[in-house]
C-alpha positions in Angstrom: -25.3 40.7 31.6 -23.3 39.8 28.5 -22.7 42.8 26.2 -23.4 42.4 22.4 -20.4 42.0 20.3 -19.4 45.2 18.5 -18.0 45.3 15.0 -14.4 46.3 14.8 -13.8 50.0 14.2 -13.1 50.9 10.6 -9.5 51.9 10.0 -8.9 55.5 9.1 -8.7 56.4 5.5 -5.2 57.6 4.7 -2.7 57.9 1.9 -2.0 54.1 1.9 -5.7 53.0 1.7 -6.5 50.7 -1.2 -9.8 51.5 -2.9 -12.7 49.3 -4.3 -15.6 50.9 -6.2 -19.2 49.8 -6.5 -20.6 50.9 -9.9 -24.3 51.3 -10.4 -27.2 53.4 -11.6 -28.9 54.0 -9.2 -26.4 53.4 -6.5 -28.2 54.4 -3.2 -29.4 50.8 -2.8 -26.1 49.0 -3.0 -25.3 46.8 0.0 -21.7 45.8 -0.8 -20.1 48.6 1.3 -22.1 47.7 4.4 -21.1 44.0 4.1 -17.5 44.1 2.7 -16.2 47.1 4.7 -16.8 45.3 8.1 -15.0 42.3 6.7 -12.1 44.5 5.7 -12.0 46.0 9.2 -12.1 42.6 10.8 -9.2 41.5 8.7 -7.3 44.8 9.5 -7.0 45.6 5.9 -6.2 49.2 4.9 -8.9 49.2 2.3 -12.4 50.6 1.7 -15.3 50.0 -0.6 -17.1 53.1 -1.9 -20.2 53.6 -4.1 -19.7 55.3 -7.5 -22.8 56.5 -9.4 -22.1 55.9 -13.1 -24.8 56.4 -15.7 -24.8 54.0 -18.7 -23.7 56.7 -21.2 -20.7 57.5 -18.9 -19.8 53.9 -17.9 -16.8 53.4 -20.2 -15.4 56.8 -19.3 -15.8 56.1 -15.5 -14.3 52.6 -15.7 -11.4 53.6 -17.9 -10.7 56.4 -15.4 -10.9 54.1 -12.4 -8.6 51.6 -14.1 -5.9 54.3 -14.1 -6.3 55.1 -10.4 -3.2 53.3 -9.1 -4.5 52.7 -5.6 -7.8 51.2 -6.9 -7.6 47.3 -6.9 -11.1 46.3 -7.9 -14.7 47.1 -8.8 -18.1 45.6 -7.8 -20.7 46.0 -10.5 -24.5 46.2 -10.2 -27.6 47.3 -12.2 -27.5 48.1 -15.1 -23.8 47.6 -16.0 -23.1 43.9 -15.7 -23.4 43.1 -19.4 -21.5 46.2 -20.6 -18.7 46.1 -18.1 -17.4 42.7 -19.4 -16.2 44.4 -22.6 -14.1 46.8 -20.5 -12.0 43.9 -19.0 -8.9 42.4 -20.6 -9.8 38.9 -19.6 -12.9 37.1 -18.5 -13.6 34.1 -16.3 -15.4 31.0 -17.5 -18.7 32.0 -15.9 -18.6 35.4 -17.7 -17.9 33.7 -21.0 -21.0 31.5 -20.5 -23.5 34.1 -19.3 -22.2 37.2 -20.9 -22.1 39.4 -17.7 -19.8 40.3 -14.9 -20.2 41.6 -11.4 -16.6 42.1 -10.3 -13.4 43.3 -11.9 -9.9 42.8 -10.4 -6.6 44.4 -11.3 -4.0 41.7 -12.1 -0.3 41.8 -11.4 0.5 42.7 -15.0 -1.9 45.7 -14.9 -4.7 44.0 -16.8 -8.2 43.6 -15.6 -10.0 40.3 -15.0 -13.9 40.0 -15.0 -15.8 37.4 -13.1 -19.4 36.9 -12.0 -20.4 35.5 -8.6 -24.1 36.5 -8.6 -25.3 33.1 -9.5 -23.1 31.1 -7.1 -23.9 33.5 -4.3 -27.7 33.2 -5.0 -27.5 29.4 -4.9 -25.4 29.4 -1.8 -27.9 31.7 -0.1 -30.8 29.6 -1.4 -29.4 26.3 -0.1 -28.4 27.9 3.2 -32.0 28.9 3.7 -33.2 25.4 3.1 -34.4 25.8 -0.5 -32.2 23.4 -2.4 -33.0 23.7 -6.2 -31.6 20.3 -7.1 -34.0 18.2 -9.1 -36.7 20.8 -9.2 -38.4 23.1 -11.7 -37.7 26.8 -11.5 -38.7 30.0 -13.4 -36.5 33.1 -13.6 -37.9 36.4 -14.7 -35.2 38.8 -16.0 -32.2 37.6 -18.0 -29.9 40.6 -17.5 -26.7 40.9 -15.5 -27.7 39.0 -12.4 -30.4 36.8 -14.0 -28.1 35.3 -16.5 -25.6 34.2 -13.8 -28.4 32.9 -11.6 -29.7 30.8 -14.5 -26.4 29.1 -15.1 -25.9 28.6 -11.3 -29.3 27.0 -10.9 -28.5 24.6 -13.7 -25.1 23.8 -12.3 -26.8 23.1 -8.9 -29.0 20.5 -10.5 -32.3 22.3 -11.4 -33.9 19.9 -13.8 -36.0 22.3 -15.8 -35.5 26.1 -16.0 -38.1 28.4 -17.5 -36.8 31.9 -18.6 -38.7 35.1 -19.3 -37.6 38.6 -20.3 -39.3 41.5 -21.9 -36.3 41.7 -24.3 -36.8 38.8 -26.8 -33.3 39.1 -28.2 -31.6 39.0 -24.8 -33.8 36.1 -23.8 -33.1 34.1 -26.9 -29.3 34.7 -26.7 -29.1 33.5 -23.1 -31.4 30.5 -23.8 -29.1 29.4 -26.7 -25.9 29.8 -24.6 -27.3 27.8 -21.7 -28.8 25.1 -24.0 -25.3 24.6 -25.4 -24.1 23.6 -21.9 -27.2 22.0 -20.5 -29.2 20.7 -23.5 -32.9 20.2 -23.1 -33.2 21.7 -19.6 -33.9 25.4 -20.6 -37.1 26.8 -22.1 -37.8 30.4 -23.0 -41.3 31.5 -22.0 -43.6 33.8 -24.0 -46.5 33.6 -21.6 -47.5 33.0 -18.0 -45.3 31.0 -15.5 -46.0 27.3 -15.3 -48.0 26.0 -12.4 -45.6 23.2 -11.4 -42.8 25.4 -10.2 -40.8 24.8 -7.0 -39.0 28.2 -7.3 -39.9 31.5 -8.9 -37.2 34.2 -9.0 -37.4 37.9 -9.7 -34.1 38.9 -11.3 -35.4 42.3 -12.6 -35.0 45.7 -10.9 -38.8 45.8 -10.3 -39.2 46.3 -6.6 -36.6 49.0 -6.1 -39.3 51.6 -6.1 -42.5 51.4 -4.1 -44.7 52.1 -7.2 -43.2 49.3 -9.3 -45.6 46.6 -10.6 -45.1 43.0 -9.7 -42.5 41.3 -12.0 -44.9 38.3 -12.4 -48.4 37.4 -11.2 -48.5 35.2 -8.1 -51.9 33.6 -8.8 -50.7 30.8 -11.0 -48.1 29.6 -8.5 -48.6 26.4 -6.5 -48.8 27.0 -2.7 -45.4 25.3 -2.0 -43.6 27.4 -4.6 -40.7 29.4 -3.1 -40.7 33.1 -4.2 -37.3 34.7 -4.4 -36.3 38.3 -5.1 -32.8 39.6 -5.8 -33.7 43.2 -5.0 -31.8 44.0 -1.7 -33.2 47.4 -0.8 -36.0 47.5 0.3 -35.6 44.1 2.0 -39.4 43.5 1.9 -40.3 44.2 -1.7 -43.9 44.2 -2.8 -43.4 40.8 -4.5 -42.2 39.3 -1.2 -44.9 40.9 0.9 -47.7 39.7 -1.4 -46.2 36.3 -1.7 -45.9 35.9 2.0 -49.5 37.0 2.4 -50.5 34.2 0.1 -48.6 31.7 2.2 -45.5 31.2 0.0 -42.1 30.7 1.5 -40.0 33.8 0.5 -36.3 34.4 0.0 -34.8 37.8 0.4 -32.3 39.5 -2.0 -29.6 40.1 0.7 -28.9 36.4 0.8 -27.4 36.6 -2.7 -24.8 39.1 -1.6 -24.1 37.3 1.7 -23.5 34.1 -0.3 -20.8 35.8 -2.3 -18.6 37.0 0.6 -16.3 34.0 0.5 -16.0 34.3 -3.3 -15.1 37.9 -2.9 -12.5 37.1 -0.2 -10.8 34.6 -2.5 -11.1 36.7 -5.7 -9.7 39.9 -4.2 -7.4 38.1 -1.8 -9.0 39.5 1.3 -6.9 37.9 4.1 
């Protein structure tokens, strides 16, 4: 009988090991270590990704400290730091300039730090890979924070014809809508009420779903039967939103696909070879 393939053993952590941090609050749910560390092991890289729990009021102190750790080459950034962390970088990529958020920081050869955001491209890569191509369709995105802003831009880049945005923070919603409209005029609309009924895709880009008692980020009743319901929450895998959407007959899309879709981007950005 053929034996299942075992992942390569992780190299020992030693004095030469290069470090990458994952910043979040909370941080117990982060999946980057479980996906990126096996990749580093397979590539025989003497490097490791570790979670770092940083509260918002301590973020600048933590990031500035990590930037001075000489064997730390990069940071992954998750909820709720993606907007704030861009201001702690020396330079920003084009996507960061458009959406206003970042999910990775890289130490450059001159010692400066570059911020970029692959949440959106990773989400669309995962979406297309699962057979849910957004091109030409109508989508709604609930939550315009760190990941949501990047996903909005990526959906428009991928050819989504009409994108409806909703957020409980009117100022953040208005700012993102204006930035996106400058690049994709006439294709973005800010919602102040229920989701439209003609959606092909409805995305939860809020943290609602991390905890078992969280309410749904949006009601499912208005959605058409063929609407795909996607969640970016990765842990738990089956959020309440996805469970209830599946029970109503909707096709669902799990949050882990967004991170899996970013792996090639991470490899290039951090030069994992």
